[in-house]
HTML snippet that shows the backbone in 3Dmol.js (N, CA, C, O; Angstrom):
<script src="https://3Dmol.org/build/3Dmol-min.js"></script>
<div id="view" style="width:600px;height:400px;position:relative"></div>
<script>
const pdb = `
ATOM      1  N   MET A   1     162.405  71.575 101.599  1.00  0.00           N
ATOM      2  CA  MET A   1     162.119  70.270 102.891  1.00  0.00           C
ATOM      3  C   MET A   1     161.082  70.975 103.281  1.00  0.00           C
ATOM      4  O   MET A   1     160.100  70.425 102.781  1.00  0.00           O
ATOM      5  N   LEU A   2     160.765  71.859 103.876  1.00  0.00           N
ATOM      6  CA  LEU A   2     159.450  71.954 105.019  1.00  0.00           C
ATOM      7  C   LEU A   2     158.466  72.449 104.362  1.00  0.00           C
ATOM      8  O   LEU A   2     157.387  72.156 104.877  1.00  0.00           O
ATOM      9  N   LEU A   3     158.361  73.322 103.079  1.00  0.00           N
ATOM     10  CA  LEU A   3     157.555  73.878 102.630  1.00  0.00           C
ATOM     11  C   LEU A   3     156.182  72.647 101.540  1.00  0.00           C
ATOM     12  O   LEU A   3     154.982  72.864 101.373  1.00  0.00           O
ATOM     13  N   GLU A   4     156.868  71.668 101.118  1.00  0.00           N
ATOM     14  CA  GLU A   4     155.815  70.151 100.438  1.00  0.00           C
ATOM     15  C   GLU A   4     154.943  70.189 101.513  1.00  0.00           C
ATOM     16  O   GLU A   4     153.770  70.454 101.250  1.00  0.00           O
ATOM     17  N   PRO A   5     155.285  69.961 102.787  1.00  0.00           N
ATOM     18  CA  PRO A   5     154.888  69.167 103.624  1.00  0.00           C
ATOM     19  C   PRO A   5     153.319  69.927 104.542  1.00  0.00           C
ATOM     20  O   PRO A   5     152.387  69.378 105.130  1.00  0.00           O
ATOM     21  N   ALA A   6     153.726  71.730 104.220  1.00  0.00           N
ATOM     22  CA  ALA A   6     153.197  72.538 105.312  1.00  0.00           C
ATOM     23  C   ALA A   6     152.184  73.008 103.889  1.00  0.00           C
ATOM     24  O   ALA A   6     151.069  73.395 104.238  1.00  0.00           O
ATOM     25  N   LEU A   7     152.379  73.020 102.675  1.00  0.00           N
ATOM     26  CA  LEU A   7     151.712  73.294 101.770  1.00  0.00           C
ATOM     27  C   LEU A   7     150.502  71.766 101.580  1.00  0.00           C
ATOM     28  O   LEU A   7     149.359  72.067 101.236  1.00  0.00           O
ATOM     29  N   ALA A   8     150.755  70.499 101.769  1.00  0.00           N
ATOM     30  CA  ALA A   8     149.803  69.636 101.882  1.00  0.00           C
ATOM     31  C   ALA A   8     149.109  69.370 103.233  1.00  0.00           C
ATOM     32  O   ALA A   8     148.406  68.374 103.401  1.00  0.00           O
ATOM     33  N   ASP A   9     149.378  70.503 104.404  1.00  0.00           N
ATOM     34  CA  ASP A   9     148.578  70.667 105.698  1.00  0.00           C
ATOM     35  C   ASP A   9     147.364  71.953 105.342  1.00  0.00           C
ATOM     36  O   ASP A   9     147.699  73.048 104.891  1.00  0.00           O
ATOM     37  N   PRO A  10     146.094  71.612 105.610  1.00  0.00           N
ATOM     38  CA  PRO A  10     144.949  72.620 105.017  1.00  0.00           C
ATOM     39  C   PRO A  10     145.162  73.884 106.079  1.00  0.00           C
ATOM     40  O   PRO A  10     145.037  75.102 105.953  1.00  0.00           O
ATOM     41  N   THR A  11     145.611  72.861 107.388  1.00  0.00           N
ATOM     42  CA  THR A  11     145.737  73.926 108.453  1.00  0.00           C
ATOM     43  C   THR A  11     146.873  74.700 108.680  1.00  0.00           C
ATOM     44  O   THR A  11     146.793  75.595 109.522  1.00  0.00           O
ATOM     45  N   LEU A  12     148.183  74.471 107.926  1.00  0.00           N
ATOM     46  CA  LEU A  12     149.681  75.398 107.627  1.00  0.00           C
ATOM     47  C   LEU A  12     148.695  76.575 106.228  1.00  0.00           C
ATOM     48  O   LEU A  12     148.579  77.800 106.245  1.00  0.00           O
ATOM     49  N   ALA A  13     148.301  75.836 105.468  1.00  0.00           N
ATOM     50  CA  ALA A  13     148.404  76.052 103.680  1.00  0.00           C
ATOM     51  C   ALA A  13     147.538  77.461 103.791  1.00  0.00           C
ATOM     52  O   ALA A  13     148.043  78.551 103.520  1.00  0.00           O
ATOM     53  N   LYS A  14     146.468  77.331 104.132  1.00  0.00           N
ATOM     54  CA  LYS A  14     146.031  78.647 104.527  1.00  0.00           C
ATOM     55  C   LYS A  14     146.824  79.866 104.609  1.00  0.00           C
ATOM     56  O   LYS A  14     146.414  80.942 104.174  1.00  0.00           O
ATOM     57  N   TYR A  15     147.892  79.713 105.135  1.00  0.00           N
ATOM     58  CA  TYR A  15     148.504  81.059 105.470  1.00  0.00           C
ATOM     59  C   TYR A  15     149.320  81.176 104.253  1.00  0.00           C
ATOM     60  O   TYR A  15     149.570  82.382 104.246  1.00  0.00           O
ATOM     61  N   PHE A  16     149.967  80.600 103.079  1.00  0.00           N
ATOM     62  CA  PHE A  16     150.340  80.630 102.011  1.00  0.00           C
ATOM     63  C   PHE A  16     149.865  81.753 101.180  1.00  0.00           C
ATOM     64  O   PHE A  16     148.637  81.812 101.244  1.00  0.00           O
ATOM     65  N   ASN A  17     150.432  82.769 100.338  1.00  0.00           N
ATOM     66  CA  ASN A  17     149.871  83.169  99.378  1.00  0.00           C
ATOM     67  C   ASN A  17     150.593  82.108  98.307  1.00  0.00           C
ATOM     68  O   ASN A  17     151.820  82.035  98.356  1.00  0.00           O
ATOM     69  N   LEU A  18     150.001  81.433  97.517  1.00  0.00           N
ATOM     70  CA  LEU A  18     150.341  80.536  96.606  1.00  0.00           C
ATOM     71  C   LEU A  18     150.549  81.417  95.000  1.00  0.00           C
ATOM     72  O   LEU A  18     151.078  80.750  94.110  1.00  0.00           O
ATOM     73  N   GLU A  19     150.322  82.220  94.813  1.00  0.00           N
ATOM     74  CA  GLU A  19     150.508  83.051  93.899  1.00  0.00           C
ATOM     75  C   GLU A  19     151.570  83.602  94.029  1.00  0.00           C
ATOM     76  O   GLU A  19     152.307  83.463  93.052  1.00  0.00           O
ATOM     77  N   VAL A  20     152.102  84.379  95.123  1.00  0.00           N
ATOM     78  CA  VAL A  20     153.177  84.699  95.453  1.00  0.00           C
ATOM     79  C   VAL A  20     154.207  83.507  95.266  1.00  0.00           C
ATOM     80  O   VAL A  20     155.040  83.248  94.397  1.00  0.00           O
ATOM     81  N   LEU A  21     153.874  82.996  96.240  1.00  0.00           N
ATOM     82  CA  LEU A  21     154.576  81.622  96.322  1.00  0.00           C
ATOM     83  C   LEU A  21     155.360  80.678  94.760  1.00  0.00           C
ATOM     84  O   LEU A  21     156.357  79.956  94.741  1.00  0.00           O
ATOM     85  N   GLN A  22     154.524  81.031  93.740  1.00  0.00           N
ATOM     86  CA  GLN A  22     154.860  80.177  92.652  1.00  0.00           C
ATOM     87  C   GLN A  22     156.311  81.195  91.714  1.00  0.00           C
ATOM     88  O   GLN A  22     157.243  80.654  91.120  1.00  0.00           O
ATOM     89  N   ARG A  23     156.076  82.848  91.853  1.00  0.00           N
ATOM     90  CA  ARG A  23     156.484  83.569  91.423  1.00  0.00           C
ATOM     91  C   ARG A  23     158.313  83.202  92.462  1.00  0.00           C
ATOM     92  O   ARG A  23     159.254  83.086  91.677  1.00  0.00           O
ATOM     93  N   PHE A  24     158.629  83.081  93.694  1.00  0.00           N
ATOM     94  CA  PHE A  24     159.968  82.928  94.051  1.00  0.00           C
ATOM     95  C   PHE A  24     160.183  81.518  94.183  1.00  0.00           C
ATOM     96  O   PHE A  24     161.115  81.333  94.965  1.00  0.00           O
ATOM     97  N   ARG A  25     159.576  80.153  93.621  1.00  0.00           N
ATOM     98  CA  ARG A  25     159.435  79.281  93.777  1.00  0.00           C
ATOM     99  C   ARG A  25     160.921  78.522  93.362  1.00  0.00           C
ATOM    100  O   ARG A  25     161.083  77.358  93.729  1.00  0.00           O
ATOM    101  N   ASN A  26     161.567  78.941  92.895  1.00  0.00           N
ATOM    102  CA  ASN A  26     162.737  78.769  91.946  1.00  0.00           C
ATOM    103  C   ASN A  26     163.922  79.712  92.797  1.00  0.00           C
ATOM    104  O   ASN A  26     165.011  79.139  92.809  1.00  0.00           O
ATOM    105  N   PHE A  27     163.911  81.054  93.513  1.00  0.00           N
ATOM    106  CA  PHE A  27     164.664  81.652  93.423  1.00  0.00           C
ATOM    107  C   PHE A  27     165.678  81.504  95.261  1.00  0.00           C
ATOM    108  O   PHE A  27     165.830  82.371  96.121  1.00  0.00           O
ATOM    109  N   GLY A  28     166.005  80.520  95.238  1.00  0.00           N
ATOM    110  CA  GLY A  28     167.014  80.105  95.899  1.00  0.00           C
ATOM    111  C   GLY A  28     167.048  81.202  97.257  1.00  0.00           C
ATOM    112  O   GLY A  28     166.867  80.645  98.339  1.00  0.00           O
ATOM    113  N   GLY A  29     167.203  82.288  97.285  1.00  0.00           N
ATOM    114  CA  GLY A  29     167.044  83.163  98.523  1.00  0.00           C
ATOM    115  C   GLY A  29     168.557  83.870  98.540  1.00  0.00           C
ATOM    116  O   GLY A  29     169.620  83.626  97.969  1.00  0.00           O
ATOM    117  N   VAL A  30     168.019  85.038  99.651  1.00  0.00           N
ATOM    118  CA  VAL A  30     169.449  85.642  99.825  1.00  0.00           C
ATOM    119  C   VAL A  30     169.301  85.385 101.881  1.00  0.00           C
ATOM    120  O   VAL A  30     168.400  85.564 102.701  1.00  0.00           O
ATOM    121  N   ARG A  31     170.918  84.834 101.950  1.00  0.00           N
ATOM    122  CA  ARG A  31     170.946  84.761 103.594  1.00  0.00           C
ATOM    123  C   ARG A  31     171.720  85.880 103.935  1.00  0.00           C
ATOM    124  O   ARG A  31     172.669  86.211 103.224  1.00  0.00           O
ATOM    125  N   ILE A  32     171.441  86.437 104.854  1.00  0.00           N
ATOM    126  CA  ILE A  32     172.471  87.570 105.270  1.00  0.00           C
ATOM    127  C   ILE A  32     172.875  87.104 106.870  1.00  0.00           C
ATOM    128  O   ILE A  32     172.015  86.968 107.740  1.00  0.00           O
ATOM    129  N   GLU A  33     174.135  86.914 107.068  1.00  0.00           N
ATOM    130  CA  GLU A  33     174.307  86.393 108.849  1.00  0.00           C
ATOM    131  C   GLU A  33     175.039  88.004 108.771  1.00  0.00           C
ATOM    132  O   GLU A  33     175.187  88.841 107.881  1.00  0.00           O
ATOM    133  N   ASP A  34     175.450  87.888 110.471  1.00  0.00           N
ATOM    134  CA  ASP A  34     176.191  88.900 111.479  1.00  0.00           C
ATOM    135  C   ASP A  34     177.153  88.231 112.005  1.00  0.00           C
ATOM    136  O   ASP A  34     176.841  87.193 112.588  1.00  0.00           O
ATOM    137  N   ASP A  35     178.824  88.695 111.941  1.00  0.00           N
ATOM    138  CA  ASP A  35     179.536  88.221 112.746  1.00  0.00           C
ATOM    139  C   ASP A  35     179.343  89.521 114.132  1.00  0.00           C
ATOM    140  O   ASP A  35     179.260  90.732 113.928  1.00  0.00           O
ATOM    141  N   VAL A  36     179.315  88.946 115.285  1.00  0.00           N
ATOM    142  CA  VAL A  36     179.627  90.156 116.350  1.00  0.00           C
ATOM    143  C   VAL A  36     180.558  89.411 117.326  1.00  0.00           C
ATOM    144  O   VAL A  36     180.902  88.233 117.419  1.00  0.00           O
ATOM    145  N   VAL A  37     180.771  90.258 117.851  1.00  0.00           N
ATOM    146  CA  VAL A  37     181.720  90.356 118.824  1.00  0.00           C
ATOM    147  C   VAL A  37     181.133  90.691 120.540  1.00  0.00           C
ATOM    148  O   VAL A  37     181.228  91.888 120.814  1.00  0.00           O
ATOM    149  N   VAL A  38     180.662  89.970 121.479  1.00  0.00           N
ATOM    150  CA  VAL A  38     180.038  90.630 122.607  1.00  0.00           C
ATOM    151  C   VAL A  38     180.820  90.430 123.720  1.00  0.00           C
ATOM    152  O   VAL A  38     181.172  89.377 124.252  1.00  0.00           O
ATOM    153  N   THR A  39     181.070  91.699 124.035  1.00  0.00           N
ATOM    154  CA  THR A  39     182.076  91.991 125.547  1.00  0.00           C
ATOM    155  C   THR A  39     181.065  92.468 126.437  1.00  0.00           C
ATOM    156  O   THR A  39     179.865  92.632 126.218  1.00  0.00           O
ATOM    157  N   ALA A  40     181.719  92.662 127.454  1.00  0.00           N
ATOM    158  CA  ALA A  40     181.383  93.179 128.688  1.00  0.00           C
ATOM    159  C   ALA A  40     181.064  94.656 128.809  1.00  0.00           C
ATOM    160  O   ALA A  40     180.349  95.182 129.663  1.00  0.00           O
ATOM    161  N   ASP A  41     181.660  95.188 127.893  1.00  0.00           N
ATOM    162  CA  ASP A  41     180.978  96.331 127.404  1.00  0.00           C
ATOM    163  C   ASP A  41     179.933  96.752 126.496  1.00  0.00           C
ATOM    164  O   ASP A  41     179.505  97.904 126.429  1.00  0.00           O
ATOM    165  N   GLY A  42     179.429  95.498 125.606  1.00  0.00           N
ATOM    166  CA  GLY A  42     178.668  95.879 124.645  1.00  0.00           C
ATOM    167  C   GLY A  42     178.673  95.007 123.560  1.00  0.00           C
ATOM    168  O   GLY A  42     178.883  93.901 124.057  1.00  0.00           O
ATOM    169  N   VAL A  43     178.554  94.884 122.314  1.00  0.00           N
ATOM    170  CA  VAL A  43     178.127  93.889 120.969  1.00  0.00           C
ATOM    171  C   VAL A  43     178.772  95.112 120.022  1.00  0.00           C
ATOM    172  O   VAL A  43     178.465  96.303 119.981  1.00  0.00           O
ATOM    173  N   ASP A  44     179.774  94.366 119.285  1.00  0.00           N
ATOM    174  CA  ASP A  44     179.823  94.894 117.999  1.00  0.00           C
ATOM    175  C   ASP A  44     179.618  94.403 116.648  1.00  0.00           C
ATOM    176  O   ASP A  44     180.612  93.680 116.570  1.00  0.00           O
ATOM    177  N   LEU A  45     179.191  94.318 115.833  1.00  0.00           N
ATOM    178  CA  LEU A  45     178.855  94.427 114.583  1.00  0.00           C
ATOM    179  C   LEU A  45     179.920  94.553 113.759  1.00  0.00           C
ATOM    180  O   LEU A  45     180.424  95.633 113.451  1.00  0.00           O
ATOM    181  N   LEU A  46     180.504  92.837 113.163  1.00  0.00           N
ATOM    182  CA  LEU A  46     181.474  92.780 112.171  1.00  0.00           C
ATOM    183  C   LEU A  46     181.352  93.052 111.129  1.00  0.00           C
ATOM    184  O   LEU A  46     182.345  93.510 110.564  1.00  0.00           O
ATOM    185  N   THR A  47     180.142  92.916 110.395  1.00  0.00           N
ATOM    186  CA  THR A  47     179.581  92.267 109.176  1.00  0.00           C
ATOM    187  C   THR A  47     179.456  93.753 108.798  1.00  0.00           C
ATOM    188  O   THR A  47     179.470  94.798 109.449  1.00  0.00           O
ATOM    189  N   ASP A  48     179.313  93.412 107.361  1.00  0.00           N
ATOM    190  CA  ASP A  48     179.683  95.313 106.358  1.00  0.00           C
ATOM    191  C   ASP A  48     179.172  94.644 105.045  1.00  0.00           C
ATOM    192  O   ASP A  48     179.667  94.715 103.920  1.00  0.00           O
ATOM    193  N   VAL A  49     178.301  94.123 105.374  1.00  0.00           N
ATOM    194  CA  VAL A  49     177.348  93.700 103.651  1.00  0.00           C
ATOM    195  C   VAL A  49     175.670  94.866 103.526  1.00  0.00           C
ATOM    196  O   VAL A  49     174.946  95.372 104.383  1.00  0.00           O
ATOM    197  N   PRO A  50     175.662  94.867 102.116  1.00  0.00           N
ATOM    198  CA  PRO A  50     174.501  95.893 102.448  1.00  0.00           C
ATOM    199  C   PRO A  50     173.396  94.915 103.025  1.00  0.00           C
ATOM    200  O   PRO A  50     173.334  93.725 103.334  1.00  0.00           O
ATOM    201  N   ARG A  51     172.609  95.947 103.014  1.00  0.00           N
ATOM    202  CA  ARG A  51     171.454  95.375 103.613  1.00  0.00           C
ATOM    203  C   ARG A  51     170.071  95.754 103.208  1.00  0.00           C
ATOM    204  O   ARG A  51     169.150  95.149 103.759  1.00  0.00           O
ATOM    205  N   GLN A  52     169.780  96.717 102.277  1.00  0.00           N
ATOM    206  CA  GLN A  52     168.517  97.370 101.883  1.00  0.00           C
ATOM    207  C   GLN A  52     168.430  96.639 100.294  1.00  0.00           C
ATOM    208  O   GLN A  52     169.369  96.679  99.499  1.00  0.00           O
ATOM    209  N   VAL A  53     167.347  96.093 100.070  1.00  0.00           N
ATOM    210  CA  VAL A  53     166.913  95.469  98.769  1.00  0.00           C
ATOM    211  C   VAL A  53     167.485  96.025  97.870  1.00  0.00           C
ATOM    212  O   VAL A  53     168.029  95.300  97.037  1.00  0.00           O
ATOM    213  N   GLU A  54     167.557  97.256  97.738  1.00  0.00           N
ATOM    214  CA  GLU A  54     167.928  98.080  95.962  1.00  0.00           C
ATOM    215  C   GLU A  54     169.775  97.969  96.425  1.00  0.00           C
ATOM    216  O   GLU A  54     170.460  98.289  95.453  1.00  0.00           O
ATOM    217  N   ASP A  55     170.328  97.724  97.236  1.00  0.00           N
ATOM    218  CA  ASP A  55     171.614  97.945  97.286  1.00  0.00           C
ATOM    219  C   ASP A  55     171.977  96.395  96.751  1.00  0.00           C
ATOM    220  O   ASP A  55     172.513  96.231  95.655  1.00  0.00           O
ATOM    221  N   ILE A  56     171.666  95.383  97.551  1.00  0.00           N
ATOM    222  CA  ILE A  56     171.405  93.507  97.542  1.00  0.00           C
ATOM    223  C   ILE A  56     171.453  93.361  95.869  1.00  0.00           C
ATOM    224  O   ILE A  56     172.368  92.877  95.203  1.00  0.00           O
ATOM    225  N   GLU A  57     170.132  93.951  95.380  1.00  0.00           N
ATOM    226  CA  GLU A  57     170.050  93.570  93.864  1.00  0.00           C
ATOM    227  C   GLU A  57     170.997  94.418  92.752  1.00  0.00           C
ATOM    228  O   GLU A  57     171.273  93.986  91.633  1.00  0.00           O
ATOM    229  N   THR A  58     171.398  95.609  93.255  1.00  0.00           N
ATOM    230  CA  THR A  58     172.561  95.957  92.306  1.00  0.00           C
ATOM    231  C   THR A  58     173.528  95.161  92.711  1.00  0.00           C
ATOM    232  O   THR A  58     173.975  94.859  91.604  1.00  0.00           O
ATOM    233  N   LEU A  59     174.172  94.607  93.449  1.00  0.00           N
ATOM    234  CA  LEU A  59     175.304  94.008  93.943  1.00  0.00           C
ATOM    235  C   LEU A  59     175.358  92.506  92.786  1.00  0.00           C
ATOM    236  O   LEU A  59     176.114  92.068  91.919  1.00  0.00           O
ATOM    237  N   MET A  60     174.071  92.127  93.425  1.00  0.00           N
ATOM    238  CA  MET A  60     173.790  90.606  92.626  1.00  0.00           C
ATOM    239  C   MET A  60     173.843  91.185  90.937  1.00  0.00           C
ATOM    240  O   MET A  60     174.431  90.543  90.066  1.00  0.00           O
ATOM    241  N   ALA A  61     173.075  92.590  90.644  1.00  0.00           N
ATOM    242  CA  ALA A  61     172.798  92.309  88.952  1.00  0.00           C
ATOM    243  C   ALA A  61     174.155  92.425  88.552  1.00  0.00           C
ATOM    244  O   ALA A  61     174.522  91.678  87.645  1.00  0.00           O
ATOM    245  N   GLU A  62     174.997  93.238  89.065  1.00  0.00           N
ATOM    246  CA  GLU A  62     176.447  93.693  88.619  1.00  0.00           C
ATOM    247  C   GLU A  62     177.369  92.340  88.650  1.00  0.00           C
ATOM    248  O   GLU A  62     178.417  92.436  88.012  1.00  0.00           O
ATOM    249  N   GLY A  63     177.146  91.218  89.238  1.00  0.00           N
ATOM    250  CA  GLY A  63     177.664  89.834  89.250  1.00  0.00           C
ATOM    251  C   GLY A  63     179.024  89.913  90.073  1.00  0.00           C
ATOM    252  O   GLY A  63     179.861  89.010  90.073  1.00  0.00           O
ATOM    253  N   ARG A  64     179.104  90.783  90.582  1.00  0.00           N
ATOM    254  CA  ARG A  64     180.083  90.731  91.751  1.00  0.00           C
ATOM    255  C   ARG A  64     180.215  90.342  92.868  1.00  0.00           C
ATOM    256  O   ARG A  64     179.151  89.966  93.359  1.00  0.00           O
ATOM    257  N   LYS A  65     181.173  90.252  93.583  1.00  0.00           N
ATOM    258  CA  LYS A  65     180.902  89.657  95.210  1.00  0.00           C
ATOM    259  C   LYS A  65     182.106  90.521  95.637  1.00  0.00           C
ATOM    260  O   LYS A  65     183.189  90.589  95.055  1.00  0.00           O
ATOM    261  N   LEU A  66     181.737  91.153  96.728  1.00  0.00           N
ATOM    262  CA  LEU A  66     182.476  91.165  97.901  1.00  0.00           C
ATOM    263  C   LEU A  66     183.671  90.850  98.243  1.00  0.00           C
ATOM    264  O   LEU A  66     183.816  89.660  98.522  1.00  0.00           O
ATOM    265  N   PRO A  67     184.979  91.798  98.352  1.00  0.00           N
ATOM    266  CA  PRO A  67     186.146  90.934  98.572  1.00  0.00           C
ATOM    267  C   PRO A  67     185.996  90.472 100.333  1.00  0.00           C
ATOM    268  O   PRO A  67     185.079  90.768 101.099  1.00  0.00           O
ATOM    269  N   LYS A  68     186.865  89.904 100.531  1.00  0.00           N
ATOM    270  CA  LYS A  68     186.809  89.132 101.964  1.00  0.00           C
ATOM    271  C   LYS A  68     186.781  90.069 102.511  1.00  0.00           C
ATOM    272  O   LYS A  68     185.685  90.409 102.958  1.00  0.00           O
ATOM    273  N   ASP A  69     187.724  90.767 102.699  1.00  0.00           N
ATOM    274  CA  ASP A  69     188.498  92.174 103.720  1.00  0.00           C
ATOM    275  C   ASP A  69     187.375  93.341 103.815  1.00  0.00           C
ATOM    276  O   ASP A  69     187.201  93.982 104.850  1.00  0.00           O
ATOM    277  N   GLN A  70     186.670  93.538 102.684  1.00  0.00           N
ATOM    278  CA  GLN A  70     184.807  93.976 102.759  1.00  0.00           C
ATOM    279  C   GLN A  70     184.011  93.366 103.796  1.00  0.00           C
ATOM    280  O   GLN A  70     183.255  94.123 104.405  1.00  0.00           O
ATOM    281  N   LEU A  71     184.030  92.199 104.104  1.00  0.00           N
ATOM    282  CA  LEU A  71     182.780  91.866 104.528  1.00  0.00           C
ATOM    283  C   LEU A  71     182.868  91.664 106.023  1.00  0.00           C
ATOM    284  O   LEU A  71     181.915  91.250 106.683  1.00  0.00           O
ATOM    285  N   VAL A  72     184.208  92.014 106.604  1.00  0.00           N
ATOM    286  CA  VAL A  72     184.242  92.565 107.972  1.00  0.00           C
ATOM    287  C   VAL A  72     185.428  93.649 108.062  1.00  0.00           C
ATOM    288  O   VAL A  72     186.537  93.812 107.552  1.00  0.00           O
ATOM    289  N   LEU A  73     184.419  94.437 109.183  1.00  0.00           N
ATOM    290  CA  LEU A  73     184.694  95.692 110.299  1.00  0.00           C
ATOM    291  C   LEU A  73     185.311  95.373 110.983  1.00  0.00           C
ATOM    292  O   LEU A  73     185.157  94.194 111.303  1.00  0.00           O
ATOM    293  N   GLY A  74     186.231  96.023 111.564  1.00  0.00           N
ATOM    294  CA  GLY A  74     186.535  96.747 113.154  1.00  0.00           C
ATOM    295  C   GLY A  74     188.130  95.346 113.814  1.00  0.00           C
ATOM    296  O   GLY A  74     188.724  95.102 114.864  1.00  0.00           O
ATOM    297  N   LEU A  75     188.131  94.851 112.384  1.00  0.00           N
ATOM    298  CA  LEU A  75     189.563  93.880 112.491  1.00  0.00           C
ATOM    299  C   LEU A  75     190.701  94.264 111.987  1.00  0.00           C
ATOM    300  O   LEU A  75     190.793  94.751 110.860  1.00  0.00           O
ATOM    301  N   GLU A  76     191.873  94.043 112.931  1.00  0.00           N
ATOM    302  CA  GLU A  76     193.198  94.442 111.990  1.00  0.00           C
ATOM    303  C   GLU A  76     193.698  93.973 110.772  1.00  0.00           C
ATOM    304  O   GLU A  76     192.849  93.186 110.355  1.00  0.00           O
ATOM    305  N   HIS A  77     194.431  94.027 110.147  1.00  0.00           N
ATOM    306  CA  HIS A  77     194.366  93.099 109.004  1.00  0.00           C
ATOM    307  C   HIS A  77     195.895  93.304 108.880  1.00  0.00           C
ATOM    308  O   HIS A  77     196.526  92.723 107.997  1.00  0.00           O
TER     309      HIS A  77
END
`;
const viewer = $3Dmol.createViewer("view");
viewer.addModel(pdb, "pdb");
viewer.setStyle({}, {cartoon: {color: "spectrum"}});
viewer.zoomTo();
viewer.render();
</script>
């Protein structure tokens, strides 16, 4: 939604590498979000998903999804 107007604006378009952009134009992307608990003692990260590019690519190449119980750490089930 924001890409086309940015590419049409010469002041913004100069910041894009069009060759690289074309390679990934139809990729969709990977979005990693974290669930955290903030307490008086600090912050606990509850999300347990692959973070390294190689680990994410392996997971995607295998075509498998993490079970929901593997997505959250620190919760009693």
